[in-house]
FINUPA-458817 format. One record per atom (N, C-alpha, C, CB): residue in one letter; x, z, y. Coordinates in steps of 0.05 Angstrom, whole numbers, plus 5000, padded with zeros to 4 digits. Atoms other than C-alpha are relative to their C-alpha. Glycine has a CB too. Layout:
<pts>
AXZY;...
</pts>
This chain:
<pts>
X498549854977;X230039106526;X502549815019;X501650284985;X498350184986;X233438836585;X502450245018;X497949775023;X497349884994;X239639046614;X499350235018;X502149785015;X499749644984;X237139616666;X498950144988;X498850085028;X501149835016;X232839876621;X502350174974;X497749824987;X497249975014;X239439976570;X501950275016;X501849675004;X498149854989;X243140296624;X498450255005;X501349865025;X501449724991;X237140766649;X500550184976;X496649985006;X499949895022;X236240986580;X502450054988;X498649894986;X497649995012;X242841016561;X501750305023;X501649615002;X499849724973;X244341526629;X498550194988;X498649955035;X501249735009;X238441986606;X501250134971;X496649944997;X499449895025;X241342046542;X502750115005;X499949804977;X497249924990;X248242176562;X499550325018;X501349725024;X500649664982;X245542716610;X498750184989;X498350025026;X500749855028;X241243036548;X502050134992;X499349844976;X497749925013;X247543056507;X501950175017;X501449764990;X498449844983;X251343376569;X498050245003;X501049845029;X502349765001;X245443846576;X501550164973;X496049854992;X500149975023;X245643996507;X503450184991;X499249704988;X496749905005;X253544136496;X500550225019;X502549745007;X498449694973;X254444616560;X498650184988;X499050045043;X500949765009;X248645036534;X501150054974;X497350015001;X499349915023;X251145096465;X502350155007;X500449804979;X497749924996;X257745156491;X500450345015;X500949765017;X500449644985;X255745786539;X499450184974;X496650055026;X500849765021;X251546116479;X502350084988;X498049914976;X497649945022;X257046096429;X501950205011;X501949724992;X498049864984;X261846306481;X499150385012;X500349775028;X501449754987;X256746906504;X500950055027;X500450264985;X499050004971;X258046726572;X497749955014;X502249805007;X502849994992;X250046696579;X499450305001;X497949844980;X500649685007;X248047366604;X497149975008;X501950285021;X502749955002;X241547556591;X498550295004;X499549924975;X501549744991;X236848086615;X498550124972;X497649925027;X500249845012;X234348636573;X496049924990;X501450265018;X503150064994;X226348476547;X499550314994;X498149754977;X501049665001;X225949236522;X502150135011;X499350154970;X498149694981;X228949876552;X502549964989;X499050384991;X497449965001;X236049896564;X501350164983;X500750075019;X498549875020;X236950466522;X499650044979;X500650165005;X499050115021;X235950136468;X502650054977;X500249825010;X497350085018;X241650236423;X500549724981;X500350234981;X499250215012;X240349736384;X500949675011;X498150014986;X499750234989;X240949146433;X502649985003;X498749975021;X497850025001;X246948806427;X502449985026;X499749844986;X499249994972;X248848816504;X500250385003;X497449825024;X500549704998;X248049626505;X502350125007;X499050134975;X497149925002;X255149786502;X501049895030;X501749844972;X499250044972;X256849366560;X498449945020;X501549835001;X501750074976;X251149306603;X500350135019;X497750014997;X499449904980;X251249386671;X498250165021;X500949835008;X502549874993;X244249626686;X500250235007;X498350004981;X500049675003;X243950336714;X498350194986;X499750095023;X500749795022;X239350576662;X501150014976;X497750004995;X498050055027;X243950386610;X502550125000;X500849714996;X497549884995;X249650676648;X499250254998;X501549945025;X500849714994;X245451366660;X499850034963;X496550055024;X500549995032;X243351296582;X503350074993;X498649664983;X498149995016;X250651256555;X500950225011;X501649794996;X499349674984;X252951836605;X499150204986;X498650065029;X503049745007;X246852306588;X501150034970;X495549855001;X500849925027;X247952176514;X502550174986;X499249724982;X498149845011;X252452716479;X500449994974;X499650215005;X500050045033;X255152596413;X500650244991;X502149784987;X501249725013;X252453126365;X502450144988;X497749944974;X497749865007;X257753646350;X499350074969;X500650275021;X500249945029;X259553816273;X499950294996;X502449894984;X499949685004;X257954516250;X501450064982;X497650134994;X497849915023;X262954796201;X497550184979;X503150265016;
</pts>
């Protein structure tokens, strides 16, 4: 390996590492915004409570808490 190849390979590894670290940071801190692959009305979705999609907002407002009868 000559000097030119060494720096080229090192640069590629550095860029790949930076991309992996940035992606990991964003995923861990939940700053990556994902779209629902299923209906936003699904309450099992981890994003349902804070989802800004119109369908999710409508579902949250139309859901009535069940009244307890004595």
